[in-house]
N, C-alpha and C positions, 0 to 999 in steps of 0.2 A: 503494499498499501504506499509506503513510504517514497521507493521508488517510483512508482507511479505516480506520486505527489509531483515529486521534484520535476518529475519530465513533463506532467501539464503545467506546471510554472513557467520553464524552458521554453515551453513550446509557444505561449500567451505571450511572454517576453518580446518574442521576434514580431510582435503586433502591433501596430501604432492604436494610441486611444481615438476612438470614433468619437468628433465633438454633438453635439445636438443643439442646432441655433435656436435661437429667444424666438417665438411668434409672433405674431402680430399682437401688441397690448399689454404686451409684458413689460414689466417693470425694469429698468435699467439696475442690474447689479451694483452691492457696494464695492468698493474696490481703495486699497491703499497702495500706491507704486511710486517709487523712484524717477525722479525724470533728468533727462540730461543736462536741464541746466541748475541741477545740486538743490532740488526743492522736491516735497513728499506731495504728491496729488492725491485727494478723494473723489468721491464723484460729486461730494459739495460743491468742490471747487468750480464744476462744469454746469450748476445748476441755477435755475434765475432766469435763465433766458426763454425766448421763443422755441429753440428748437436746440437737437445736441446731436453732433457727428462723433461716433467713436471707430476710428479706424485703427482697422488691425493690418498691420505692415511689417517690414522688416528691412536687414540689410543687403542679404545679398540675392532675395528671390529677382528673376528678371524681370518677372510680371509686376513687382512690385518697385525696382527699380525705374522702371516704365512709368509708373504712376506717381512718383514723385511730383514730378515738374507739375501735373495734371493736380494733385492733391494742395500744393501751395497755391495753384491758381482759385482750386475750391475757396480755400479758406479767404483769397483775395477778392472773391466775388461777392462775399459776404460782408465785406468790410464796413462798419458801421452799422448792420443789420444785428438783430438779438440772437445769434446766433452761437455757439460755443463748439469748441473743435477740441480732436485730443486726437493725438496717434499711439497706440500700444504697441509694442514688439513683444510678443510670445514665445518667441522661439529658444528652445533650449540646445544648449551647443552639445550637448550630451547625444541628442536624435539627430545630430545634422551630418550626415558624409562630408569629406573633405573637399571632394570634385564638385559637389553640389555648391561651393563659393566662386566657381568657372567664369560667373560673370560680374565680376566686380573685385575689387581689392580689400575689400572688407568681411570681416567675420561676424558673426549675431553677436557678440559681446559687448557687456554695456559700454566698456570703453570705445568700441569702435561706433556705438549709435551716437555719442559724441561728434565724431570727425564726419557721420555722413548728414549729422543734421544741419551742421557747420558748414559743409562743401555743397547740399542740395539748399542751403539758405532754410528750409523749416521755419514755417511761421506759426507754430502753434506746437504745444507741449509735445514731445517723445518721453515715454515710460516705458519702464522694464518689468516683463512681468515671465521673463525666461527661465529666473530661479524656481517659482514655483507652479507656474501656468495655472493658477486658480483663477485668475481674470478671465484667461479665456476659455478654459472651461467653463465658467459660468455664462459666459455669452454665446459659448458653442460657436467661435469662431473656427470656419473650416479653411481658409486658407487666406493668402496675402496676396492682394487686398483682398479686404473682407469690410465692408461699411456697414455698421447701426445707426441709423437715425431715431432721435428719439423726439417727441414733441413736449413743450414745457412743462407738462407735468410727467416729464422723463418715463411715458410710455411707449414701446416701439411701433415707430410706423412705419418703416421700411429695413430691408436686413437684404444685401446680396452685392455685388460691384459697383464701383464709382462709374465706371462708364465702358463702352463697347472697345477702349482703348487696348486690350491686350498688350501686347508687347512694344506698341507704336511706341515713339515720341513724340510724335504729331499730334495734331489737331483730333479730334473725334467726331461720332456723329451723334452718339446716343450720350446724355449725362444723366441718368437715373438718378445719381443721388442728389444731385443739385437741383431737379427736378420735384424729389421729394421735400427738398428742407424749401423751396419756394411754395409748395404747395401745403404746407403746414404754415410757413410766415402767411398764406394769403387765407385760411382757415377754410381749405381745401382737402377732398378728399384724395389719399396718394393714389396713385397708380401707377406701375404695378406698384405691391407690397413687398415682393421677393424677388430678386433674381439670382441667379448661380453666381458666387464668387469664383470664378475662373481666376486658379493662379497657383503657385507653389502650396504645398498641404503643410498644416503647421508642422513643427519639427516637433513633435510629442518626446518628452523624457523617457517614453516607454520603448522609444526603438532603440536605447541605448544599447541593449544585445545584439540587435541587428548592425547597428553600426560599428560594437566591437568586432564582430564575425567578418565582418569585410575591411577591418583592419589589419585583421589576422591572414586575411585571401593578399591583401596588399604587401604585407612584409615576407609572405611566402613564395614571391613572383620570384621566378630564376634569373638569376643576375647573369650576362655572359658578354665577353671582352671578345672585341678581334682586331686584330692588326691592320693597319691601314695606311696607305699612302696618300700623296697629298692631290692626284689625280680623282681619287674615289672621296676623299673629303672637299674636294670642290664642288663637285656634282651633288653633294648635299647641300653645300651654302648655296648651289645655286638656283636651287628648289623648283626646277624646271616643272612646269604643267601641273603646280599644285596650288590651291588659293591658301593654307595653309598656313601656321610661322613654325618657325623652327628655333629653336634658343641650341646655340653652341657655344660651348666652355670650353676654352683651352686651359688645361691645370695641370700639376703635379703633384705626385704624394708627399716630395719633397718641399712644397712650397706651402709654409705658413698661411698665410692668407687663402691660398686656395682651399687646403681644407678646414679651415676656419667657415670660408663661407657655403661651402658646398652642402651642408645640410639643409640650408633655405634653398638652394637652386631645389634640391630633391624634392623639398616640401611646394615648390611654385610648380612643377611638372605633374606632381601629385593632384592640385588644385583645380589648374586648367587641362586635365588629362582627358576630361568628357569634352573637349574642343578639338578642333583641328589642330593640334598644339605638339609638337616631339619635343624631347628634351636631349640633346645630341653632347655626351660630355667625351672631347679629347684628350686623353691623356698623353703628355711630354713626357712619361718617363722612359727610361731603356727598355726594350723589348724582351728584356730578361727579365724585367720587374713584373710580366703580366698576372703572376699569380699573387703580387700584391697589389696591384691595383684593381681585381677582382675581387678581393676580401675589403678592399675599403669601400665601393661600390654596395658588396652587400651589407658591409655595416650601415651604410646611408639609404639601404630601401632602393637602390636605386635602378629595380626589374623595371621589366618592360609592361607598361599600362594595355590589358584586353583589348582598351579601346585606341589604339597605337597600334596595335601588331596588324590590322589590315594593311595601315599605310607602308609598312614594310614588304607586306607579302607581294603588294604593287610592283615593288621593286627589287624582289628576290632577295631580300635582306635578312635576316635573322636577328640582329640586334643592334640599338642605339648607343652602345657603349664603344667606344675604339681608342687604340692606345697608337701615336702618331710614328711610324718607322719608314724616316726619310731627311730630306734637308729642309729644314725650318726656314729657309729662303722661298723655298718652292711651296711649303705652306702657308707662306703668309700671302704670298700671290694668289694662291688658289681662293682661300678663305676672304682675306680684308687685306690691301695691302696697306690702310692705316696703321694695323696691329705694330707697335714700337717694338716687341719682344719679351714684353714683360707680362708676368704669370701673376694672377690670371685675368683671361682675357674675355669679355662675355660680348656676343654679339645676337640679336633677335634678327631675324630675315622674315619676309613675307611674300607675297605672289612673285615669282621669277627674280627670286633672290633680293628682293629688295632690303636693306639695311635699315630696320625701323628704331634700331637700338643698337648703339656700341660702348663699351665701358672698360675702362685697362683699371685692374686693381678691384678690390671688394665691392660689390654691388650693393645700392642701396636699394631693399625690396621692393619699396613701395614705388620708386620710381620707374622700376622695369614692371611691376604689377600693374599701373597704369597705362603704360605703352600695351600691354597685352591685352587689357581690357578696351582701349579705345580701338583694336584690331579685332575683337569678339563683337563689338556691338554694329562696327561696320558693316563686318561681314554678317551680320542680322539683317542688315538694311537693304541688302542687295536685293 
């Protein structure tokens, strides 16, 4: 019986919590949450108006990111009106798989909430519920973004999407949230009262076991290294016929700065591994040190993502980890003539080998990630 119980608990932990959204006429749930401005907020801080919009959003979800500008515009639209607004992030970092951060430079932590609120010029309080997720469960927040609009008596009049923008950054044709607020202010019936909040699912902490399982699979990915000449590596840098990105890093196990920055590069690869993005480390160690290089790459979990493997299959390659054997002058001509010979050296190439980012020395992760994300969004708009 005890074994059966443990098995059932383990199985149930693989499934996320299923929320039940509030229904029309329901009272707004009480809450007390910290905001990115250093204040603690409760429901009473948003009462006293003719309408209240509670917007569940987040830092990482592409649907939420695309809606942030429209959320700010929604608040601006009702400036001077008796309407209260609040945004809440209820995602738990424990329920978030690293590659799900592939559309952003941020994670879902409270610290990064401060950064995105500043960068995106949020004009409404942004609160954190990710520690317990009690507020999201009380409201029944399904996805990000998910909007709940209440009247002056704090009774629910609308819940669902903000608009029909999905992942578009531009204007929208329908804005149900704005229309619902306008109807409330005019004393009219809200119609529709419910739509589907299409977006990334809320990252419930109940998913932690699933995330841990994915983490184990990532760490178990085999690591291989091949010896390559300048011509081979030059073809990779040329990126012919590809629309995606390749991050090439020249490094050595005997280079202190290389060893220091490498874990961050490996994390960046994992974060953007669901995009058309490859990480190609190129070791300049002696060819006789291939075992040493392989051991280092294994320690840094630099295996091949299953989503990257099809890209290699197209070129009949088996690895993205290389050890260069040849004349470094030939390598510079093949990779980037601007390389001055110092290690580490990092370049990000895009379509047809266009160099999007180059850096000599230890990278600043945020600078590199911003350039990667810029390309991710540009590609999605094509």
